[in-house]
C-alpha positions in Angstrom: 84.8 82.5 114.2 85.5 85.6 112.2 82.5 85.4 109.9 80.1 85.5 112.7 81.3 89.1 113.5 82.0 90.2 110.1 78.9 92.5 109.8 80.5 94.7 112.6 81.3 98.1 111.1 84.5 98.1 113.3 85.5 94.9 111.4 84.9 96.6 108.0 87.0 99.7 108.9 89.9 97.3 109.9 89.6 95.5 106.5 89.7 98.7 104.8 92.9 99.5 106.7 94.5 96.3 105.8 93.4 97.0 102.1 95.1 100.2 102.3 98.2 98.7 103.7 98.2 96.3 100.7 97.9 99.1 98.3 101.0 100.5 99.8 103.0 97.3 99.3 102.8 95.9 102.9 103.3 92.1 102.8 101.8 91.7 106.2 98.5 93.1 104.9 98.5 90.7 102.1 99.0 87.9 104.5 96.0 89.1 106.7 93.7 89.4 103.9 94.8 85.9 102.7 94.1 84.5 106.2 90.7 86.2 106.4 89.4 85.3 103.0 91.1 82.0 102.0 88.3 79.7 103.3 85.6 81.8 101.6 87.3 81.9 98.3 88.0 78.1 98.6 84.3 77.5 99.1 83.4 79.6 96.1 86.1 78.0 93.9 84.9 74.4 94.8 81.4 75.3 93.8 82.5 76.5 90.5 85.6 74.1 89.5 85.3 71.1 91.9 89.1 70.6 91.6 90.8 71.1 94.9 94.3 71.7 93.6 93.1 73.9 90.9 91.1 76.1 93.3 94.2 76.4 95.6 96.5 77.3 92.7 94.0 80.0 91.6 93.7 81.5 95.0 97.4 81.7 95.2 97.5 83.3 91.8 94.9 86.0 92.9 97.0 86.9 95.8 100.2 87.0 93.7 98.5 89.3 91.3 97.2 91.5 94.2 100.7 92.0 95.4 102.2 92.4 91.9 99.8 95.2 91.1 99.2 96.6 94.5 100.2 100.1 93.3 97.2 100.0 90.8 94.6 98.7 93.3 91.8 101.3 94.0 90.1 101.9 97.3 87.2 99.6 97.8 84.3 99.6 100.3 83.7 95.9 100.3 86.9 94.0 100.4 85.4 90.5 100.6 83.1 91.4 97.7 86.2 92.7 95.7 88.1 89.5 96.3 85.4 87.1 95.5 84.5 88.9 92.2 88.2 89.1 91.3 88.5 85.5 92.1 85.7 84.4 90.0 
């Protein structure tokens, strides 16, 4: 499972590369970030809202906004933390 190895610095570097790709407008990078973080974001959302459909809609809105504003995104050190904070 991905989360079990997430602490590995090599994974952090890869996430930052994917983030950089998103910032450059790469749709594949957006999809990779979605695949990596959708479960975590869903868990956070369900703890806050408890409405499955609303949580799913909000996750999709977050990723649409990330792509829409990809040119304005800054470099981040903790991609997961940025996504969770943005989602909240």
